[in-house]
VOGU-3710 file (C-alpha; in Angstrom, 3 decimals, decimal comma):
1> xxxxxxxxxx> 11,109/24,712/29,860  8,832/27,723/29,406  7,291/28,158/25,883  8,572/24,814/24,412  7,747/21,605/23,777  8,391/18,103/21,875  6,232/17,014/19,105  5,282/13,045/18,776  7,934/13,109/16,282  10,581/13,767/18,495
11> xxxxxxxxxx> 11,118/17,552/17,271  11,825/20,420/19,692  9,307/23,072/18,838  8,800/26,625/19,966  5,291/27,704/20,743  5,117/30,386/18,299  6,224/28,026/15,640  3,693/25,409/16,357  1,113/28,190/16,069  2,627/28,980/12,794
21> xxxxxxxxxx> 2,398/25,397/11,798  -1,090/25,093/12,719  -2,178/28,228/11,047  -0,499/26,933/7,935  -2,620/23,765/8,003  -5,844/25,457/6,609  -5,461/24,959/2,961  -8,922/25,883/2,231  -8,280/29,515/3,893  -6,687/31,426/0,976
31> xxxxxxxxxx> -6,005/34,369/3,206  -3,814/32,431/5,288  -1,864/30,914/2,484  -1,146/34,391/1,314  0,098/35,661/4,511  2,741/32,816/4,649  3,519/32,937/0,947  4,072/36,755/0,610  5,164/37,353/4,312  6,947/34,839/6,465
41> xxxxxxxxxx> 9,988/34,285/8,403  13,530/35,719/7,883  15,779/33,219/6,036  16,903/30,238/7,843  18,598/26,895/6,812  15,151/25,010/7,542  12,534/24,997/5,019  8,790/24,543/5,933  6,775/22,723/3,604  3,042/22,589/3,770
51> xxxxxxxxxx> 0,097/20,755/2,072  1,898/17,612/1,351  -0,074/14,709/0,152  -1,265/12,244/2,663  1,086/9,391/1,173  4,206/11,956/1,263  7,477/10,244/2,642  10,809/11,693/3,483  12,345/10,724/-0,067  9,707/13,019/-1,716
61> xxxxxxxxxx> 10,703/15,925/0,716  14,352/15,289/0,139  13,990/15,091/-3,713  12,406/18,513/-3,652  15,596/19,941/-1,868  18,274/17,908/-3,918  18,768/20,343/-6,686  19,682/23,095/-4,200  22,338/21,862/-1,969  23,299/19,257/0,749
71> xxxxxxxxxx> 20,763/18,469/3,299  21,167/17,678/6,766  17,899/16,686/8,494  14,395/16,038/7,341  11,313/15,548/9,418  7,826/14,681/7,857  4,759/15,481/9,989  2,339/13,244/8,248  -0,872/13,810/10,438  -0,298/17,630/9,683
81> xxxxxxxxxx> 0,577/16,958/5,834  3,920/19,194/6,621  7,488/18,639/6,561  10,617/20,522/7,730  14,190/20,154/5,637  17,374/21,391/6,891  20,145/22,299/4,433  23,738/22,682/5,432  23,941/26,017/3,934  21,424/28,861/4,479
91> xxxxxxxxxx> 21,838/29,834/0,676  20,672/26,359/-0,381  17,384/27,115/1,650  17,191/30,813/0,195  17,722/29,323/-3,239  14,897/26,682/-2,749  12,324/29,193/-1,309  13,155/31,751/-4,144  12,668/29,241/-6,682  9,297/27,534/-5,673
101> xxxxxxxxxx> 7,741/31,049/-5,167  7,793/31,410/-9,002  7,656/27,667/-9,638  5,114/26,127/-7,545  6,519/22,605/-5,826  4,699/19,340/-6,679  4,838/16,111/-4,628  3,005/13,210/-6,081  1,067/15,488/-8,377  -0,016/17,655/-5,308
111> xxxxxxxxxx> 0,802/21,465/-5,195  2,627/22,306/-1,893  3,882/25,636/-0,476  7,535/26,319/0,498  8,811/28,861/3,165  11,247/29,535/5,694  10,683/27,958/9,019  11,109/29,958/12,634  13,753/27,181/13,252  17,280/27,730/12,700
121> xxxxxxxxxx> 18,028/24,211/12,998  16,016/21,015/13,402  16,476/19,162/16,565  15,137/15,612/16,401  15,304/12,533/18,835  17,962/10,406/17,475  16,494/7,506/18,981  13,132/8,120/17,134  12,085/5,592/14,497  11,112/8,177/11,918
131> xxxxxxxxxx> 14,605/9,553/12,188  15,853/6,317/10,768  13,950/6,557/7,797  14,799/10,154/7,206  18,649/9,336/7,550  18,000/6,717/5,018  16,630/9,309/2,728  19,422/11,647/3,312  22,213/9,048/2,876  20,576/7,943/-0,311
141> xxxxxxxxxx> 20,571/11,429/-1,541  24,277/12,346/-0,957  25,107/9,149/-2,499  23,310/10,132/-5,740  24,427/13,739/-5,769  27,025/14,774/-8,310  30,130/16,573/-7,555  28,753/19,915/-7,689  26,293/18,874/-5,299  23,150/19,867/-7,573
151> xxxxxxxxxx> 22,566/17,118/-9,995  21,664/13,422/-9,968  23,574/11,214/-11,994  21,776/9,237/-14,679  23,967/6,226/-14,055  22,472/4,813/-11,101  19,801/2,107/-11,205  16,029/2,533/-10,344  15,712/-1,278/-10,054  16,045/-3,369/-6,902
161> xxxxxxxxxx> 16,441/-7,211/-6,863  14,805/-8,541/-3,758  15,086/-12,061/-2,461  12,688/-13,379/0,091  14,447/-15,772/2,696  12,865/-17,866/5,259  9,281/-17,827/3,869  6,667/-19,162/6,308  3,815/-16,721/4,945  2,872/-16,147/1,484
171> xxxxxxxxxx> 4,493/-13,015/-0,324  2,331/-11,447/-2,987  2,978/-8,723/-5,541  0,616/-6,460/-3,434  2,581/-7,154/-0,238  5,713/-5,946/-1,805  3,735/-2,786/-3,324  2,558/-1,848/0,024  6,030/-2,103/1,522  8,210/-0,426/-1,109
181> xxxxxxxxxx> 5,972/2,242/-2,149  6,405/4,005/1,089  9,715/5,034/-0,094  8,595/6,459/-3,630  6,584/5,734/-6,818  6,784/2,252/-8,196  6,651/1,819/-11,860  6,770/-1,884/-12,262  7,193/-5,222/-10,281  8,040/-8,642/-11,705
191> xxxxxxxxxx> 8,044/-11,501/-9,301  9,412/-15,028/-9,999  11,012/-18,187/-8,280  14,390/-19,233/-8,676  16,159/-21,938/-7,303  13,217/-22,485/-4,861  13,712/-18,930/-3,691  10,873/-16,057/-4,091  12,540/-13,298/-5,773  11,260/-9,876/-7,262
201> xxxxxxxxxx> 12,574/-6,999/-9,374  11,031/-3,519/-8,319  11,496/-0,567/-10,576  11,172/2,933/-8,886  10,647/6,026/-10,725  13,850/7,638/-9,633  17,269/6,566/-7,941  16,763/8,119/-4,626  13,471/5,986/-4,101  15,215/2,818/-4,979
211> xxxxxxxxxx> 18,399/3,638/-2,891  16,190/4,745/0,358  13,975/1,634/0,067  17,148/-0,595/-0,162  18,827/1,288/2,875  15,620/1,005/4,970  14,421/-2,504/4,071  17,576/-4,566/3,469  17,663/-7,516/6,046  14,283/-6,582/7,665
221> xxxxxxxxxx> 11,581/-9,276/8,244  8,094/-8,747/6,791  6,536/-10,884/9,740  8,174/-11,712/12,905  11,109/-13,770/12,746  10,429/-14,863/8,866  10,208/-13,896/5,569  13,466/-11,919/5,341  14,292/-9,361/2,632  17,498/-9,506/0,911
231> xxxxxxxxxx> 17,826/-6,419/-1,253  20,721/-5,436/-3,780  20,749/-3,456/-7,037  19,900/-4,670/-10,283  22,156/-4,374/-13,357  18,751/-4,111/-15,559  17,784/-0,409/-16,899  14,318/-1,135/-17,471  11,905/-4,062/-16,693  9,908/-5,482/-19,570
241> xxxxxxxxxx> 6,491/-6,317/-18,229  3,927/-7,809/-20,806  1,120/-8,784/-18,480  -0,659/-7,096/-15,369  -1,455/-10,052/-13,180  -0,343/-11,452/-9,773  3,149/-12,234/-10,876  4,172/-8,817/-12,730  2,481/-5,417/-12,849  3,372/-2,314/-14,802
251> xxxxxxxxxx> 1,598/0,316/-12,911  2,071/2,911/-15,875  0,045/0,418/-18,322  -3,277/-0,582/-16,919  -4,339/-1,610/-20,342  -1,854/-4,470/-20,374  -3,486/-7,984/-20,640  -3,407/-10,489/-17,764  -1,626/-12,941/-19,980  -4,044/-15,962/-19,295
261> xxxxxxxxxx> -1,560/-17,360/-16,593  1,378/-17,451/-19,132  4,978/-16,929/-18,413  5,647/-13,194/-17,788  8,616/-12,951/-19,946  10,696/-11,838/-17,289  14,518/-10,920/-18,171  16,590/-13,352/-15,951  19,767/-11,451/-15,678  21,867/-14,310/-14,393
271> xxxxxxxxxx> 23,321/-13,069/-10,898  21,995/-9,556/-11,818  23,630/-7,822/-8,751  25,940/-4,957/-8,223  25,733/-1,385/-8,671  25,849/1,553/-6,282  26,727/0,508/-3,086  24,945/3,224/-1,080  25,330/3,318/2,749  23,457/0,792/4,605
281> xxxxxxxxxx> 21,711/1,620/7,949  22,621/-1,878/9,517  19,221/-2,417/10,834  19,406/-6,186/10,045  17,175/-8,944/11,528  14,345/-6,596/12,883  10,662/-6,897/11,769  8,654/-4,610/9,476  5,684/-6,396/11,189  3,500/-6,280/8,067
291> xxxxxxxxxx> -0,024/-5,732/9,091  0,462/-6,479/12,639  1,313/-10,209/12,110  2,061/-11,299/15,619  2,538/-7,937/17,183  2,119/-4,442/16,418  0,831/-3,113/13,112  3,400/-1,151/10,675  7,249/-1,095/10,769  9,042/-2,109/13,776
301> xxxxxxxxxx> 12,927/-1,209/13,610  14,667/-2,578/16,781  11,518/-2,566/18,761  10,312/1,028/18,018  7,052/1,305/16,185  7,098/3,453/13,181  4,381/5,919/13,790  3,449/6,943/10,280  1,528/3,792/8,318  2,786/2,832/5,254
311> xxxxxxxxxx> 1,132/3,095/1,775  -2,217/1,324/1,411  -2,258/0,045/5,126  -4,317/2,908/6,583  -6,738/2,178/9,385  -4,930/-0,474/10,975  -4,922/-0,206/14,607  -1,369/-0,339/16,125  -0,936/-3,037/18,363  -3,944/-4,963/17,227
321> xxxxxxxxxx> -2,605/-7,792/15,315  -6,093/-9,322/14,656  -7,396/-11,487/12,072  -10,704/-10,013/12,701  -12,407/-6,832/10,969  -15,570/-5,050/11,969  -18,013/-4,567/8,889  -20,496/-1,729/9,240  -23,213/0,040/7,111  -24,363/-3,260/5,794
331> xxxxxxxxxx> -28,127/-3,700/4,273  -29,547/-5,782/7,305  -32,303/-7,282/4,972  -29,667/-8,482/2,565  -26,643/-9,495/4,234  -25,986/-13,097/5,140  -22,744/-14,845/6,589  -22,444/-16,581/3,057  -22,399/-13,262/1,075  -19,651/-11,867/3,410
341> xxxxxxxxxx> -17,740/-15,182/3,177  -17,556/-14,704/-0,536  -16,947/-10,987/-0,633  -14,173/-11,158/1,870  -13,070/-14,331/0,497  -11,652/-12,464/-2,393  -8,696/-10,986/-0,134  -7,923/-14,166/2,200  -9,505/-17,251/3,711  -12,604/-16,610/5,799
351> xxxxxxxxxx> -12,787/-18,732/8,873  -16,091/-17,285/10,553  -18,648/-14,645/10,199  -20,810/-13,223/12,590  -23,594/-10,719/12,034  -24,353/-8,972/15,309  -27,830/-9,792/17,087  -28,708/-6,702/18,202  -27,230/-4,603/15,315  -27,706/-6,428/12,232
361> xxxxxxxxxx> -26,139/-3,956/9,777  -22,662/-4,874/11,472  -20,838/-8,049/11,357  -17,704/-9,514/12,230  -15,277/-11,193/9,873  -12,554/-13,514/10,928  -9,685/-14,167/8,318  -7,016/-16,753/8,515  -4,353/-13,928/9,687  -3,957/-10,529/10,485
371> xxxxxxxxxx> -2,316/-9,774/7,054  -5,415/-11,081/5,179  -7,524/-9,009/7,531  -5,462/-6,003/6,690  -6,034/-6,779/3,200  -9,725/-6,813/3,433  -9,521/-3,497/5,166  -7,347/-1,980/2,347  -9,483/-2,910/-0,248  -13,069/-3,157/1,040
381> xxxxxxxxxx> -13,380/-0,205/3,208  -15,783/2,261/1,481  -16,747/-0,233/-1,177  -20,584/0,282/-2,183  -22,701/-2,879/-1,597  -26,505/-3,019/-1,574  -26,698/0,539/-2,261  -24,582/1,556/1,064  -20,943/2,354/1,509  -19,440/-0,366/3,824
391> xxxxxxxxxx> -17,140/0,705/6,568  -14,300/-1,862/7,157  -11,923/-1,519/10,152  -9,659/-3,827/12,307  -11,415/-5,405/15,264  -10,108/-5,661/18,794  -11,571/-9,268/18,712  -8,890/-11,992/18,135  -11,740/-14,570/17,157  -15,378/-15,185/16,807
401> xxxxxxxxxx> -16,978/-17,380/19,211  -19,442/-19,966/17,839  -22,851/-20,520/19,752  -22,278/-23,126/22,456  -24,141/-26,551/21,797  -27,700/-26,330/21,869  -27,885/-22,511/21,472  -29,141/-21,245/18,345  -28,519/-17,587/17,130  -30,831/-17,709/14,042
411> xxxxxxxxxx> -27,894/-18,398/11,564  -26,202/-15,253/12,218  -22,798/-17,185/13,031  -21,219/-19,533/10,534  -17,956/-21,320/10,319  -16,175/-21,551/7,154  -12,689/-23,065/8,168  -13,295/-26,483/6,287  -15,061/-24,774/3,342  -14,089/-26,401/-0,008
421> xxxxxxxxxx> -14,336/-22,768/-1,385  -11,378/-20,813/-0,062  -9,472/-19,276/-2,618  -6,135/-19,264/-0,735  -6,149/-23,075/-0,234  -2,099/-23,504/-0,698  0,671/-21,265/-0,140  1,495/-19,295/-3,319  -1,673/-20,345/-4,917  -2,368/-18,100/-7,962
431> xxxxxxxxxx> -5,236/-15,192/-6,983  -5,646/-11,887/-8,455  -6,088/-9,355/-5,924  -7,690/-6,006/-6,811  -10,075/-3,395/-5,362  -13,484/-4,065/-6,507  -13,772/-3,167/-10,392  -16,541/-3,091/-13,060  -14,817/-5,857/-14,902  -14,938/-9,386/-13,655
441> xxxxxxxxxx> -12,557/-12,378/-14,456  -14,679/-15,680/-14,830  -13,267/-19,154/-14,708  -14,905/-22,335/-15,386  -17,223/-21,139/-18,038  -16,363/-23,580/-20,899  -19,882/-25,453/-20,643  -21,674/-21,945/-20,970  -22,522/-20,119/-24,084  -22,342/-16,316/-23,975
451> xxxxxxxxxx> -26,021/-15,938/-23,914  -26,124/-18,008/-20,566  -23,671/-16,042/-18,863  -24,983/-12,578/-19,650  -28,608/-13,845/-18,635  -26,713/-14,948/-15,149  -25,105/-11,703/-14,583  -28,045/-9,440/-15,899  -29,771/-10,524/-12,479  -27,220/-7,949/-10,827
461> xxxxxxxxxx> -27,206/-5,168/-13,253  -26,615/-4,244/-16,921  -23,910/-6,111/-18,785  -21,736/-3,675/-20,704  -19,299/-6,049/-22,397  -18,428/-9,781/-22,615  -15,472/-11,766/-24,216  -14,114/-15,262/-23,883  -10,396/-15,752/-23,853  -9,195/-16,419/-27,285
471> xxxxxxxxxx> -6,859/-19,454/-26,237  -8,705/-20,812/-23,400  -12,420/-20,744/-23,214  -12,557/-21,895/-19,830  -12,066/-18,025/-19,344  -14,114/-14,848/-19,971  -14,303/-11,338/-18,988  -17,390/-9,506/-18,308  -17,953/-5,826/-17,637  -20,935/-4,536/-15,706
481> xxxxxxxxxx> -22,390/-1,029/-15,720  -20,776/-0,122/-12,179  -18,452/-1,238/-9,871  -21,285/-2,319/-7,209  -22,975/-4,165/-9,900  -19,920/-6,219/-10,249  -19,453/-6,522/-6,816  -23,033/-7,866/-6,305  -22,388/-10,358/-9,302  -19,519/-11,673/-7,643
491> xxxxxxxxxx> -21,325/-12,119/-4,275  -24,129/-13,726/-6,003  -22,472/-15,986/-8,677  -18,975/-16,802/-7,205  -19,002/-20,620/-6,647  -22,264/-20,971/-8,689  -22,782/-24,509/-10,039  -22,258/-24,675/-13,697  -21,563/-28,526/-14,088  -20,706/-31,935/-12,096
501> xxxxxxxxxx> -18,349/-30,888/-9,457  -17,634/-27,708/-11,406  -18,200/-24,102/-9,831  -18,017/-20,621/-11,571  -15,044/-18,795/-10,075  -15,421/-14,779/-10,281  -12,518/-12,523/-9,556  -12,237/-8,798/-9,879  -10,077/-7,960/-12,882  -8,120/-4,712/-14,082
511> xxx> -8,330/-5,732/-17,627  -10,485/-3,942/-20,023  -12,693/-5,362/-22,778
//
């Protein structure tokens, strides 16, 4: 077919329009922007949106178009930071382009550009997985549009109730945030156990994101064959989050206390079901395949792999499913297997560490499973340690081989499988999982005085602030001058012996002092 081809997303494209898309990608080139903003194509039912943020999803694009009329198709080209939105009527597209010429469009706080496309319609491959997500967003939007087709009703809930059945692997608040944030901005999450079943309440910023998440994820498995999501709408209108910890989180209030492990005050609303009843896509029983557990990374609807990675799970090699990560740009004079065991142990149980013999600024770290490996990639890639910015990426290796009997590798390879210092000893064990922060949470400090603790940590940098917890002197918070100093303090002092059979436990904290 001369002059035409299909993109990886399944959309039939003309060569001229592909040239226009590529030309429109140069956000740094103001001349090109002006050309498209002031000139451009004749009116069309299809609107072309450029300069989207990296984490933009179909729901974000659909929300831009909702005030202007009924939409019939949407396609997001994530690698190009662009999207196409098709309306039922050309007048709707004209109104949208006209409006955003004088009122710059914003998606997730980033300005983007709206113009007509060369396309008169979108032709997408119905079997393509991204089309599933697109249709979910469109169905959710239609379920929320008012009779006039222009306004979202305020009666619809933004809160989902999630039940996880057949739990074989631990489910954390972070895992839920990674899964659900792909469909829109999450404001609050509360997790709890009821009738021996793990449940969660998730509050989105808007009803369309909540509806799209429900339609896309209901009856999906987080991991192959297990951890099945059962999702319905909550009758609650707002979640009351008192503490930011591993059980609850208010993403709009980073100043909330951790609660010292106390009850979250979760508003248990009885059955707490019912509500909107938006259309379900019927993708039941398939696997989301979180972080590549047992197979390819990313979503997996009906055997077709979702090409666009979700939320914070960037960098996961599709199809790797490996528990190993490759760490590079280390300080070869300072790195040891024990140091990496402690640092990576914040995000899972480290089984083995191997510093490469011929390239000692590189190491392999083997976690307990691929989901923990992905957590390490998510939170530690680009972290600063020993004056260098680490690079952490999934490895093709499935395990680290120990030296054969009688062989020595100068202590560069070490097995930690039976270490007593694993943080994740039991399923559902309590751990605060955050990216590296300047504030550290300390546990088992009751035998120490403040001056002792300050002295210990001053070995690794300047101590800015310190306080014991008011109602539990076993715990304290300490703030270092920089995130890197806090990271080095954690590496140096986690598991530090402070008494008979008593070791200091150090974690990153989002609290403030």
